[in-house]
C-alpha positions in Angstrom: -10.2 -38.2 31.8 -10.4 -39.4 28.4 -10.1 -43.3 27.0 -7.2 -44.8 25.7 -7.8 -46.5 22.4 -7.1 -50.3 23.1 -5.2 -50.1 20.0 -3.1 -47.8 21.5 -3.1 -49.6 24.7 -1.1 -52.3 23.9 1.6 -50.3 22.5 1.9 -47.9 25.6 3.7 -49.3 29.1 2.0 -50.3 31.4 3.9 -49.4 34.4 3.8 -45.4 33.7 1.2 -42.9 34.5 -0.9 -42.9 37.8 -3.3 -45.2 36.3 -0.6 -47.4 34.6 -1.8 -47.6 31.7 1.5 -45.8 29.3 -0.6 -42.4 29.8 -0.6 -39.4 32.4 -2.6 -36.2 31.8 -2.0 -33.3 33.4 -3.1 -31.5 36.2 -2.8 -28.2 36.4 -4.0 -26.5 39.5 -6.3 -24.0 38.1 -7.7 -26.3 35.8 -6.8 -24.5 32.6 -6.4 -25.7 29.2 -3.2 -26.8 28.3 -0.8 -27.3 25.4 2.5 -29.3 25.6 5.8 -28.3 23.4 8.4 -30.5 24.5 10.1 -32.8 26.7 13.4 -32.9 28.8 14.6 -36.0 30.8 16.4 -34.6 33.5 19.4 -36.9 35.0 17.3 -38.5 37.8 15.5 -39.6 35.2 12.5 -37.1 35.9 10.8 -35.8 33.0 10.3 -31.9 32.5 7.4 -30.2 29.5 7.5 -27.1 28.4 4.1 -26.3 28.2 1.5 -22.8 28.1 -1.6 -23.4 30.9 -4.5 -20.9 30.2 -2.6 -17.5 29.7 0.6 -18.3 32.0 3.9 -20.3 30.9 4.1 -23.7 32.8 6.6 -26.6 33.5 5.3 -29.8 34.1 7.5 -32.5 36.8 6.5 -36.2 36.3 8.7 -38.5 38.4 10.3 -41.3 36.5 7.5 -43.5 36.7 5.0 -40.7 34.8 3.1 -39.6 38.2 3.1 -35.6 38.8 6.1 -35.0 41.4 3.8 -32.7 43.9 7.2 -31.6 45.0 7.6 -29.3 42.6 6.2 -25.7 42.8 2.7 -26.3 43.0 1.4 -29.4 42.7 3.9 -30.5 40.0 3.6 -27.3 38.1 5.5 -24.2 37.8 4.0 -21.3 36.0 3.8 -17.9 35.4 4.0 -14.8 32.8 7.0 -13.0 31.2 4.8 -10.1 31.2 1.3 -8.9 31.9 -0.5 -9.6 28.6 -2.7 -12.0 26.6 -0.3 -15.0 27.1 2.7 -16.3 27.8 4.3 -19.9 26.8 6.8 -22.4 27.0 8.7 -23.9 24.2 11.5 -25.8 25.0 13.9 -26.6 28.7 17.5 -26.4 29.4 18.5 -28.1 32.2 21.6 -26.2 33.7 25.1 -27.2 35.4 23.7 -25.9 38.8 20.1 -28.0 38.6 18.5 -24.6 37.6 15.7 -25.2 34.6 15.5 -22.6 31.6 12.3 -22.0 30.0 12.1 -20.5 26.8 9.4 -19.2 25.3 7.5 -16.8 23.9 4.7 -13.4 25.1 2.4 -12.0 23.4 1.4 -8.7 24.6 -2.1 -9.0 23.0 -4.2 -11.4 21.0 -3.4 -9.8 17.7 0.8 -9.0 18.7 3.5 -10.3 17.2 5.5 -12.6 19.8 8.6 -11.6 21.4 11.1 -14.2 22.6 10.8 -14.8 26.7 13.2 -17.0 29.2 12.2 -18.0 32.8 15.1 -19.2 35.0 13.8 -21.8 38.2 15.1 -23.3 40.7 15.0 -27.1 41.0 12.5 -26.8 43.5 10.4 -24.8 40.9 10.9 -22.0 42.7 12.0 -18.6 40.7 15.5 -17.7 40.5 15.2 -14.6 41.2 19.2 -13.7 40.2 18.1 -13.7 36.9 16.4 -10.8 35.3 13.3 -9.5 37.4 12.2 -11.9 39.3 13.6 -15.1 37.2 12.3 -13.8 34.3 13.9 -11.9 30.9 12.2 -10.9 27.6 14.3 -10.4 25.0 12.9 -7.1 23.1 12.9 -5.5 21.3 16.9 -5.4 19.8 16.9 -2.4 17.8 18.7 -3.8 14.6 20.2 -2.0 11.3 17.6 -2.4 8.3 18.2 -5.8 7.1 15.6 -6.2 4.1 14.7 -8.7 1.7 14.1 -7.1 -1.7 10.1 -7.5 -1.5 10.0 -5.4 2.2 10.5 -1.4 2.0 13.4 0.1 3.0 13.5 1.4 6.6 14.0 1.3 10.3 12.1 -1.4 11.5 10.8 -2.9 14.9 11.9 -6.8 16.1 10.0 -9.0 18.0 10.3 -12.8 18.2 8.1 -14.5 15.8 7.3 -17.8 17.4 7.9 -19.9 20.4 10.5 -21.8 18.5 14.4 -21.5 19.5 16.6 -22.9 22.2 18.9 -22.0 25.2 22.3 -23.2 25.7 24.7 -23.0 28.7 28.1 -22.3 27.7 31.2 -23.3 30.0 31.4 -20.2 31.4 27.9 -19.6 32.7 26.7 -17.0 30.2 23.9 -18.4 27.3 23.5 -18.8 23.7 20.0 -18.0 22.7 18.0 -18.4 18.7 15.5 -16.2 18.5 13.3 -15.1 15.3 13.1 -12.1 14.8 10.0 -10.6 12.2 10.4 -7.0 10.6 6.6 -7.3 8.3 4.8 -10.2 7.6 6.8 -11.3 5.0 10.1 -10.7 6.7 12.4 -12.0 9.3 15.9 -13.0 10.4 17.2 -15.1 12.7 19.0 -13.8 16.0 22.0 -15.5 17.8 22.1 -14.4 21.2 24.3 -14.3 24.1 23.2 -13.5 27.5 25.2 -13.5 30.9 24.0 -15.6 33.8 21.9 -13.2 34.9 20.1 -12.4 31.7 21.9 -9.2 30.7 23.0 -8.8 27.2 26.5 -9.7 26.9 28.0 -7.0 25.0 31.4 -8.8 24.1 29.7 -10.6 21.7 28.2 -9.6 18.1 30.8 -6.4 18.0 29.4 -5.2 20.7 25.4 -5.9 20.4 24.9 -9.1 22.0 23.6 -10.6 18.8 24.0 -11.6 15.4 21.9 -12.3 12.8 20.9 -14.9 11.0 20.3 -14.2 7.4 20.8 -16.1 3.9 21.8 -12.7 1.6 18.9 -10.6 1.6 16.2 -13.3 2.3 13.3 -13.3 4.6 15.2 -16.5 7.1 13.3 -18.3 10.0 15.4 -20.6 12.6 14.0 -23.1 14.7 16.5 -25.3 16.5 20.3 -24.8 17.7 22.6 -27.3 18.9 26.2 -26.4 20.2 28.6 -29.1 18.4 31.3 -31.2 20.2 34.3 -28.7 18.6 32.1 -25.9 20.1 30.5 -24.3 17.0 26.7 -23.9 16.5 24.7 -25.3 14.3 21.2 -23.7 13.5 18.3 -24.7 11.2 15.1 -23.8 9.5 14.2 -22.3 6.3 15.1 -19.4 3.7 12.3 -17.7 1.9 12.3 -16.6 -2.1 9.9 -15.5 -4.7 8.9 -19.1 -5.3 8.5 -20.7 -1.4 10.8 -21.4 1.2 13.9 -23.9 1.4 15.0 -26.1 4.2 18.5 -24.6 5.7 21.6 -25.6 7.8 23.7 -23.2 8.8 26.7 -23.0 11.1 28.3 -20.2 13.1 31.5 -20.4 15.0 31.7 -19.5 19.2 31.9 -15.9 17.8 28.9 -15.8 15.9 30.4 -15.7 12.8 29.2 -18.0 9.8 31.8 -20.9 8.9 32.7 -19.6 5.2 34.0 -23.2 4.6 30.3 -24.9 5.6 28.2 -24.2 2.2 27.2 -21.0 0.8 29.8 -18.7 3.3 27.8 -20.5 6.1 24.8 -21.9 4.9 23.6 -25.0 3.6 20.5 -25.0 1.1 18.1 -27.5 0.2 17.3 -27.3 -3.2 16.4 -30.1 -4.3 13.2 -30.8 -2.2 9.7 -29.2 -2.5 9.4 -25.7 -2.9 7.9 -25.7 0.6 10.6 -27.4 2.9 12.1 -26.7 6.1 14.4 -28.6 9.4 12.8 -28.6 12.4 15.3 -30.1 14.5 18.7 -30.8 14.5 21.2 -33.7 16.1 24.6 -34.1 15.9 25.7 -37.7 14.8 28.4 -39.8 16.3 30.6 -38.9 13.3 30.4 -35.2 13.8 27.7 -35.0 10.9 25.2 -33.1 10.9 21.2 -34.5 10.9 19.0 -32.3 10.0 15.2 -33.6 10.6 12.3 -31.8 9.2 9.4 -31.6 6.3 8.9 -31.0 2.4 5.3 -30.1 1.3 4.4 -30.2 -2.2 2.1 -27.3 -4.0 -1.4 -29.3 -3.2 0.0 -29.0 0.6 0.5 -33.1 1.3 3.5 -33.0 3.6 6.7 -35.6 3.5 9.1 -36.5 6.6 12.6 -35.8 5.2 16.0 -36.5 7.2 19.3 -34.6 5.4 22.7 -35.3 6.5 25.4 -32.9 6.0 29.4 -33.0 6.7 31.2 -29.9 8.0 31.3 -28.5 4.5 27.7 -28.6 4.2 27.6 -31.1 1.3 25.5 -34.3 2.0 26.8 -37.3 3.8 27.9 -40.0 0.9 27.4 -42.6 3.6 24.1 -41.4 4.8 21.2 -42.6 1.9 23.8 -42.6 -0.5 24.2 -38.9 -0.2 21.0 -38.1 -0.6 17.9 -37.1 1.5 15.6 -39.4 3.1 11.5 -39.1 2.6 9.4 -40.6 4.1 5.9 -40.1 2.9 2.4 -41.4 4.8 -0.8 -42.1 2.1 -3.2 -42.7 5.4 -3.5 -39.0 6.2 -4.8 -36.8 4.1 -2.2 -34.6 4.1 0.7 -36.8 5.2 3.4 -36.5 8.1 5.9 -33.6 9.0 8.8 -34.8 11.4 8.5 -31.8 14.3 11.1 -33.7 16.8 13.4 -36.0 17.0 17.1 -37.6 18.6 19.3 -40.2 18.6 18.7 -43.3 20.8 21.2 -46.5 21.7 23.3 -47.7 18.5 23.0 -44.9 17.0 19.3 -45.3 15.6 17.4 -42.0 14.9 14.0 -41.5 16.0 11.5 -39.1 14.6 7.5 -38.3 15.5 4.8 -36.7 13.8 1.3 -36.1 14.2 -0.8 -37.3 10.9 -2.4 -34.1 9.3 -5.5 -33.4 7.7 -7.8 -36.1 10.3 -9.9 -34.9 13.1 -8.7 -38.6 14.7 -5.0 -38.2 14.3 -2.3 -40.9 14.9 1.2 -39.6 16.4 3.9 -41.6 14.2 7.0 -42.5 15.4 10.0 -43.9 13.4 13.5 -45.6 13.7 16.1 -45.1 11.1 19.5 -46.8 11.2 22.5 -44.7 11.0 22.9 -44.5 7.6 19.3 -43.2 7.4 17.9 -46.6 6.3 14.5 -47.5 7.7 15.2 -49.8 11.1 12.9 -52.7 9.9 13.1 -54.1 13.5 11.5 -51.5 14.7 7.6 -51.9 15.6 5.9 -52.7 12.3 9.0 -52.6 9.5 10.3 -49.1 11.1 7.2 -47.4 12.3 5.2 -47.2 15.1 1.7 -45.6 15.0 -0.4 -44.9 18.4 -3.7 -43.3 17.7 -4.5 -42.5 21.2 -8.0 -41.1 21.7 -10.6 -40.8 19.4 -10.0 -37.2 18.7 -6.9 -34.5 17.4 -3.7 -35.7 19.5 -0.6 -33.7 18.5 3.0 -34.8 19.4 4.8 -32.1 21.1 8.1 -33.4 21.6 10.0 -37.0 22.0 12.5 -38.1 24.2 14.7 -41.1 25.6 14.2 -42.3 29.4 16.3 -45.5 30.0 16.4 -46.2 26.4 12.4 -45.9 26.4 10.5 -43.7 23.8 8.0 -40.5 26.0 6.2 -38.5 24.3 4.5 -35.2 25.2 1.8 -33.6 23.1 -1.7 -31.7 23.2 -5.1 -33.5 22.6 -8.5 -31.8 21.7 -10.8 -31.0 22.5 -12.6 -32.8 24.9 -16.0 -31.4 26.7 -15.2 -27.9 25.2 -11.2 -28.8 27.1 -8.0 -28.9 25.4 -5.7 -31.1 27.5 -1.8 -32.1 27.3 -0.5 -35.5 28.1 2.5 -37.5 28.3 3.5 -41.4 27.2 5.8 -43.9 27.6 5.7 -47.0 25.1 6.6 -50.4 26.0 10.1 -51.7 25.8 9.2 -53.9 22.6 11.3 -51.8 20.0 
């Protein structure tokens, strides 16, 4: 197995992983190439990783110490396909009140097909929950929508499919599921969908004026959505970007529980961030302890150099004045040719904000973890001046997601290429921050 660099090893927890070096490489029963896209911590401390293995979606479960949990499904890996076709992949995992696991992801009918939204439910032992969909699987495809187009797209009926594996599934108090998806009409026209499903996977037609879903679209602009959270007051915050003829702008939207935009938030439910670069987006949302909404994402310059971005808005969609004096927090990274993009993040004890990125433009990439205080200022007591740099191996290492396990940082990701194979991993940082 690939060696961990000495410069990375001293930042990793020596009690984690099968070799007690802070790292575990996932082992798949059929030795497939694998990608890890997100990580979730269960109440018992076990780690659940949403992944793909070969042409299948997968859930990998680790014990709290980072060793693969062989009591789960097949040697610690539950896998399958949403339908017969080219590829299924896992995007994120929700743990339901019953203990069941909800994997959301995407399905490609053939290599050049637009992806479709897929959901798979598993029992806690990794066996499919057959009461959900067909043998535990649901494909949300296609949903007929009225002709919602931007000015750049010819009018007419359009078939819709999910445009990537971004999205989330949230369990509601009544056992129904709220699902976020992206549905694409053409290369340059798409919208988000907020979909409510019954507990068995059928559309809940009491939602969205009998359709079971509502479109998320700013005016006539193509709109991509990538993050969904339910706030403490029951509203739903959604984030992504809105396209225009000059680029795309980061966006946070607020919808009520009935699926209607909250008109008092931003411009009829949508807050756009026009003062960032022409190419900006929000990848992750977090509700702050005071009820404000934190957006985690990036801005990209015209020469494709990326900068990490944090924005914080109040319930009117305006910049929160107590967060970085009402301005975005921009974090460039000059050590990488094309900078960094915050792709995931979460809150840590004390309201600290934790974010992660991989460096861009390097074959021997680094994983960058940064910590900020609740007011948006860098936490200089974290690692080296607020930033932890982990150069895991000598090839391209990409962070897929991070989470907090007993106040320690765990990261899942993908490393390529190793002897013509693609490997996925999880590591836990040393408890020194």
